[in-house]
Legacy VTK file of the C-alpha trace (Angstrom):
# vtk DataFile Version 3.0
C-alpha trace
ASCII
DATASET POLYDATA
POINTS 211 float
126.061 -16.362 17.049
124.862 -14.278 20.001
121.512 -12.791 18.907
121.913 -9.933 21.432
124.519 -8.425 19.096
121.793 -7.477 16.618
119.561 -4.458 16.091
116.831 -5.862 13.804
116.296 -2.970 11.421
113.550 -1.621 9.155
114.188 1.957 8.011
112.944 2.014 4.407
110.593 4.814 3.407
107.798 2.447 2.394
107.829 0.314 5.566
104.239 -0.566 6.457
102.671 -1.187 9.844
102.324 -4.906 9.039
106.025 -5.155 8.144
107.076 -3.408 11.352
104.891 -5.727 13.461
106.457 -8.723 11.661
109.955 -7.400 12.500
108.914 -7.083 16.168
107.628 -10.679 16.203
110.904 -11.891 14.682
112.958 -9.896 17.207
111.058 -11.483 20.108
111.379 -14.974 18.606
115.152 -14.687 18.076
115.762 -12.498 21.156
117.545 -9.711 19.278
118.864 -6.691 21.172
116.505 -4.177 19.594
114.159 -3.258 16.775
115.409 -0.144 14.968
112.837 2.086 13.239
112.032 5.625 12.142
110.334 7.695 14.837
106.846 7.360 13.323
106.856 3.717 14.432
108.400 4.166 17.902
105.098 3.951 19.775
103.970 0.880 17.814
107.283 -0.944 18.358
107.345 -0.140 22.095
103.803 -1.556 22.364
104.638 -4.690 20.341
107.786 -5.387 22.380
106.157 -4.825 25.767
106.904 -7.673 28.172
110.004 -8.788 26.251
113.615 -7.743 26.830
113.991 -6.518 23.220
114.666 -2.773 23.174
113.013 -0.090 21.051
115.596 1.814 18.998
114.757 5.006 17.075
116.844 6.897 14.519
117.157 10.687 14.822
118.237 13.251 12.219
118.132 10.371 9.780
119.647 9.825 7.268
121.413 13.122 6.434
122.158 14.615 9.853
121.927 18.228 8.694
118.852 19.193 10.671
119.067 21.871 13.344
120.252 20.734 16.759
116.920 21.848 18.244
115.061 19.615 15.763
117.233 16.599 16.643
116.805 17.189 20.377
113.034 17.573 19.973
112.829 14.407 17.843
114.795 12.577 20.545
112.547 13.808 23.361
109.440 12.706 21.460
110.951 9.296 20.663
111.868 8.693 24.308
108.369 9.793 25.357
106.956 7.281 22.832
109.019 4.474 24.364
112.482 4.513 22.751
115.180 2.843 24.858
117.953 3.667 22.393
118.595 6.547 19.983
120.760 6.338 16.843
121.543 9.908 15.745
123.379 11.125 12.635
126.104 13.747 13.115
126.304 16.941 11.071
128.856 15.643 8.547
129.201 19.010 6.772
130.038 20.781 10.040
132.655 18.113 10.783
134.223 18.613 7.337
134.232 22.395 7.917
136.081 21.685 11.186
133.248 23.342 13.126
133.903 20.903 15.935
132.006 22.907 18.539
128.862 22.619 16.387
129.269 18.837 16.105
130.006 18.482 19.825
127.047 20.594 20.950
124.764 18.753 18.499
125.629 15.390 20.088
125.500 16.829 23.626
121.987 18.201 23.042
120.732 14.822 21.834
122.482 13.055 24.728
120.717 15.379 27.179
117.371 14.758 25.459
117.963 10.980 25.725
117.608 10.988 29.515
118.115 7.325 30.431
118.071 6.151 26.805
121.285 4.857 25.228
122.852 7.075 22.527
124.596 5.780 19.405
126.252 8.337 17.112
126.269 7.570 13.374
129.403 9.145 11.879
128.794 8.012 8.232
132.315 6.662 7.636
131.935 6.450 3.820
131.928 10.274 3.639
134.910 10.839 5.958
138.689 10.807 5.751
140.625 8.795 8.338
141.333 11.950 10.359
137.658 12.954 10.230
136.610 9.480 11.440
138.978 9.819 14.404
137.694 13.320 15.186
134.045 12.178 14.991
134.815 9.404 17.490
136.636 11.811 19.826
133.745 14.284 19.766
131.182 11.505 20.360
133.171 10.321 23.353
133.568 13.855 24.707
129.815 14.444 24.350
129.059 11.386 26.508
127.612 9.109 23.812
127.419 5.376 24.539
128.277 4.091 21.045
129.727 5.210 17.744
128.158 3.698 14.636
129.596 3.380 11.128
126.761 4.158 8.755
123.134 4.914 8.002
123.106 2.419 5.133
121.577 5.198 3.002
124.754 6.924 1.779
127.580 5.934 -0.598
128.759 2.934 1.430
128.280 0.821 4.528
130.345 -0.757 7.269
133.950 -1.783 6.660
136.025 -3.862 9.069
138.932 -1.389 8.907
136.609 1.446 9.957
135.262 -0.610 12.840
138.851 -1.336 13.978
139.751 2.368 13.734
136.661 3.389 15.704
137.354 0.779 18.378
140.939 2.032 18.696
139.661 5.622 19.058
136.976 5.025 21.693
138.673 2.246 23.658
136.699 -0.328 25.599
134.412 2.064 27.492
132.222 2.816 24.481
130.355 0.550 22.096
130.960 0.299 18.351
128.055 -0.511 16.053
128.624 -1.690 12.485
125.746 -1.010 10.142
125.108 -0.904 6.405
125.689 -3.744 3.964
125.926 -6.558 6.524
124.060 -9.302 4.695
125.769 -12.577 5.637
127.387 -14.396 8.554
130.926 -13.953 7.193
130.604 -10.152 7.091
128.980 -10.110 10.532
131.825 -12.173 11.996
134.392 -9.917 10.316
132.813 -6.854 11.978
132.766 -8.519 15.411
136.404 -9.578 15.016
137.299 -5.956 14.135
135.734 -4.721 17.390
131.997 -4.236 16.840
129.773 -5.202 19.764
126.531 -4.328 17.978
125.394 -4.957 14.416
122.568 -3.203 12.594
121.054 -5.098 9.693
117.770 -5.985 8.004
119.235 -9.396 7.050
119.415 -10.453 10.698
117.523 -13.756 10.374
119.476 -14.871 7.295
122.715 -14.215 9.201
121.600 -16.059 12.335
120.276 -19.064 10.463
LINES 1 212
211 0 1 2 3 4 5 6 7 8 9 10 11 12 13 14 15 16 17 18 19 20 21 22 23 24 25 26 27 28 29 30 31 32 33 34 35 36 37 38 39 40 41 42 43 44 45 46 47 48 49 50 51 52 53 54 55 56 57 58 59 60 61 62 63 64 65 66 67 68 69 70 71 72 73 74 75 76 77 78 79 80 81 82 83 84 85 86 87 88 89 90 91 92 93 94 95 96 97 98 99 100 101 102 103 104 105 106 107 108 109 110 111 112 113 114 115 116 117 118 119 120 121 122 123 124 125 126 127 128 129 130 131 132 133 134 135 136 137 138 139 140 141 142 143 144 145 146 147 148 149 150 151 152 153 154 155 156 157 158 159 160 161 162 163 164 165 166 167 168 169 170 171 172 173 174 175 176 177 178 179 180 181 182 183 184 185 186 187 188 189 190 191 192 193 194 195 196 197 198 199 200 201 202 203 204 205 206 207 208 209 210
């Protein structure tokens, strides 16, 4: 399996410096696409990955998404300044459900602007959405200029499902990426997500899947 499909992830609240450094070492060894962390560890990860082609990925507005747009944009700016190459932001799910689409759109646009040259992935949290809401979240992400849509934080009521990945791929077409994340713990599930249209996978079980 192509190791560049994987964002090697450590987002738990009790992640220690030693654990994050270990994840970075593993990512370099296996040549994963990125190491995905909370913003506190952005600077450390960027330093540990220096000289490799593994990217630094930072989550923003994580895991609930209901921070102010200004807070998300500021968090993004700081992460990029600290060395983030990629940003995974969480949408405002409540605003989407209220059909306040302008709020959701402007939220993503503000983070996209704050990204500068960094890649933007938009976490839509599929487990909380109806089919129509999933489609709308993808449309708004595309309109806002995001690079990827992503299924899940892995911290809500459910994770990635192949049918959601297929729906998201159908919505965004080939010009955007689709990242499946949450609950991907074995090779079979990973392959199912790729077959459904995912071109990036976020998991903490990356090594188990690859081996």
